[in-house]
N, C-alpha and C positions, 0 to 999 in steps of 0.2 A: 504494500500500500504506500502510495506517495501523496504528498500534498502539492498541487499544481496551481500556479496562478492562471486564472481563466478570466475571460471577458465575454460578455454576452449572456443570453438566456437559453435554458433548456438544451435542445439539440443544436442550437446555434452557438454554443460555447467555443471559443478559440483558445488554444494554449499559447503560452509564451515560448517562442522558438528562437533559435539562432541558426544562422547559415543561409542557404539559398533555397529556392523552390525545389531544386533537384538534389539537395543534400542538406537536410536539416536535422537538428537535435532539439528535443523538448527540455526545457528547464524545469526541474522537479526538486522537491525538498523532502527530507526524511521525517520531519515532524512539523507541527504547527509553530513551535518555538523557532525552529530553523527557518520556516517560511517567513515569520515576522522579521527576523534578522536580515534575511535575503531581500525582503520587500523594501526595507529601509536602505540596504546597500545598493539595490538597483534603482532606487527612487521611483518606484512604480506608483501609478495612480489608476483608479478605476478597475483594478483587478481584484478578484475575490478568490480565497482559497477553496479548492475543490479536492476532495479525496478521490483518488483514481486507483483502481486495482491493477495489480501486475498483469492480469489477464488482458486488459485493454492494450497495454504496450506490447504484449506477446502477439496479439492479433495484428496490431499495427506493423510490427516487425515482419510478420508473415505476408502482409498484403500491400504494403506501401514501399515501393522501391526507393523512394526519395528519403524515407525515414532512416537515419543512420544511428540513432541511439538517444540516450538521455544525458543530461548534465545534472549531477546531484549536488545540492548545496553549493551553488556557484560562489557564494560569498566566503566560504571557508574551505571545505574539502575540495570543491571543484573537480569531483570525480566523474570521469566519462564512463558510462555504461554502454558498451557497444550493442548494436542491433543483434549480433550473434549471441551475446550473453543473455539476451531477453528471450531467445528461442528455446 
């Protein structure tokens, strides 16, 4: 389970990503506390924390060629979790 900054409503939610349209990573946090620290670090506005299951990222890794992984706790650990690790 990850905490993700999202913007939008219901099925129209968008994740915070980095990269390009054909090679992107999603920024995620390990806890709500880390989310709050990262939110301040990134100076985000209008984003809301959303819990996202590992299963969603597994499905994304299987079905989206442009998705290349996750960036965990960008403000501190800055760990990259590759697409292959999610499979």
